[in-house]
C-alpha positions as CSV (number, residue, x, y, z in Angstrom):
1,X,10.8,3.2,-164.6
2,X,11.3,2.2,-161.0
3,X,10.7,-1.3,-159.6
4,X,7.1,-0.5,-159.0
5,X,6.4,0.3,-162.6
6,X,6.0,4.0,-162.2
7,X,8.1,6.5,-164.3
8,X,10.9,8.3,-162.6
9,X,12.1,11.8,-163.3
10,X,15.5,12.4,-165.0
11,X,17.2,13.3,-161.7
12,X,15.8,10.1,-160.0
13,X,17.1,8.0,-162.9
14,X,20.6,9.4,-162.7
15,X,20.7,9.1,-158.9
16,X,19.6,5.5,-159.2
17,X,22.3,4.8,-161.7
18,X,24.9,6.4,-159.6
19,X,24.0,4.3,-156.6
20,X,24.0,1.2,-158.8
21,X,27.5,2.2,-160.1
22,X,28.7,2.6,-156.5
23,X,27.4,-0.9,-155.7
24,X,29.1,-2.4,-158.7
25,X,32.4,-0.6,-158.1
26,X,32.3,-1.6,-154.5
27,X,31.9,-5.3,-155.5
28,X,34.7,-5.2,-157.9
29,X,36.9,-3.3,-155.5
30,X,36.2,-5.9,-152.8
31,X,37.2,-8.7,-155.1
32,X,40.4,-6.9,-156.1
33,X,41.3,-6.1,-152.5
34,X,40.6,-9.6,-151.3
35,X,42.7,-11.1,-154.2
36,X,45.5,-8.7,-153.5
37,X,45.4,-9.4,-149.8
38,X,45.5,-13.1,-150.4
39,X,48.4,-12.8,-152.8
40,X,50.5,-10.3,-150.8
41,X,49.6,-11.2,-147.2
42,X,47.6,-14.3,-146.3
43,X,44.3,-16.2,-146.7
44,X,43.2,-15.0,-143.3
45,X,43.7,-11.4,-144.4
46,X,41.7,-11.9,-147.6
47,X,38.9,-13.6,-145.6
48,X,38.9,-10.6,-143.2
49,X,38.6,-8.2,-146.2
50,X,35.8,-10.3,-147.6
51,X,33.9,-10.4,-144.3
52,X,34.2,-6.6,-143.9
53,X,33.2,-5.9,-147.5
54,X,30.2,-8.2,-147.5
55,X,28.9,-6.6,-144.3
56,X,29.5,-3.1,-145.6
57,X,28.0,-3.8,-149.1
58,X,25.1,-5.6,-147.7
59,X,24.3,-2.8,-145.3
60,X,24.6,-0.2,-148.1
61,X,22.3,-2.3,-150.3
62,X,19.7,-2.6,-147.5
63,X,19.9,1.2,-146.9
64,X,19.4,1.8,-150.6
65,X,16.3,-0.3,-150.6
66,X,14.9,1.4,-147.5
67,X,15.5,4.8,-149.0
68,X,13.7,3.8,-152.2
69,X,10.8,2.4,-150.2
70,X,10.4,5.5,-148.0
71,X,10.6,7.8,-151.1
72,X,8.0,5.7,-152.9
73,X,5.6,5.7,-149.9
74,X,6.0,9.4,-149.3
75,X,5.3,10.0,-153.0
76,X,2.2,7.8,-152.8
77,X,1.0,9.5,-149.7
78,X,1.5,13.0,-151.2
79,X,-1.4,15.2,-150.4
80,X,-2.3,13.2,-147.3
81,X,-1.8,14.2,-143.8
82,X,1.6,14.8,-142.3
83,X,1.2,11.9,-139.9
84,X,1.9,9.4,-142.7
85,X,5.3,11.1,-143.5
86,X,6.2,11.2,-139.8
87,X,5.4,7.5,-139.5
88,X,7.5,6.6,-142.5
89,X,10.4,8.7,-141.3
90,X,10.3,7.2,-137.8
91,X,10.1,3.7,-139.3
92,X,13.1,4.4,-141.5
93,X,15.3,5.7,-138.6
94,X,14.3,2.7,-136.5
95,X,15.3,0.3,-139.2
96,X,18.5,2.2,-139.8
97,X,19.6,2.0,-136.1
98,X,18.4,-1.6,-135.8
99,X,20.6,-2.4,-138.8
100,X,23.6,-0.8,-137.1
101,X,23.0,-2.8,-133.9
102,X,22.7,-6.0,-135.9
103,X,25.9,-5.2,-137.8
104,X,27.7,-4.6,-134.5
105,X,26.4,-7.9,-133.1
106,X,27.5,-9.7,-136.2
107,X,30.9,-8.2,-136.0
108,X,31.1,-9.1,-132.3
109,X,30.1,-12.7,-132.9
110,X,32.5,-13.1,-135.9
111,X,35.4,-11.6,-133.9
112,X,34.7,-14.0,-131.0
113,X,34.4,-17.1,-133.2
114,X,36.8,-16.5,-136.2
115,X,40.3,-15.2,-136.3
116,X,40.0,-11.8,-138.0
117,X,42.7,-9.5,-139.1
118,X,41.6,-6.0,-138.0
119,X,43.4,-4.2,-140.8
120,X,41.7,-6.5,-143.4
121,X,38.3,-6.1,-141.8
122,X,38.7,-2.3,-141.8
123,X,39.8,-2.4,-145.4
124,X,36.8,-4.4,-146.4
125,X,34.4,-2.2,-144.4
126,X,35.7,0.9,-146.3
127,X,35.1,-0.5,-149.8
128,X,31.8,1.4,-150.1
129,X,33.4,4.6,-149.0
130,X,36.2,4.2,-151.6
131,X,33.6,3.4,-154.2
132,X,31.7,6.6,-153.5
133,X,34.9,8.6,-153.8
134,X,35.9,6.9,-157.0
135,X,32.4,7.3,-158.6
136,X,32.2,10.9,-157.3
137,X,35.5,11.8,-158.9
138,X,34.8,10.0,-162.1
139,X,31.5,11.8,-162.8
140,X,33.5,14.9,-163.7
141,X,30.9,17.3,-162.3
142,X,31.9,20.6,-160.8
143,X,31.5,20.6,-157.1
144,X,31.7,24.3,-156.7
145,X,28.4,26.2,-156.1
146,X,27.1,27.7,-159.3
147,X,26.3,31.4,-159.7
148,X,22.6,31.8,-159.7
């Protein structure tokens, strides 16, 4: 069941679990990278990794929520006019780009107020990407097109 109490199909459940696994893996990876950065480099490096990771994970989590919301609204409006779908799609893209602008502004303000190690920040920002690769490789699915 989804968070609105409606049953999901098998594909939706597995996709939801994969995204959840990516978020969990990304959180653990962020903690490991921050601890390793603190141990091997410095506290400022670890803080930079944490800042980048929190921003990336928070943005990914908000994106996940927006995608779930648009999919639910489109499913609820199924059979209705195409204008409802167009409105939801436009709203999703506006929120997406607004989130990117806010993320850029937050990074700008942090860089102007706090001493940030650029390598650590970049490493923190890539935790979601690393998690997607790790989870993708660990699923063991064949990525080649199947013969139909």
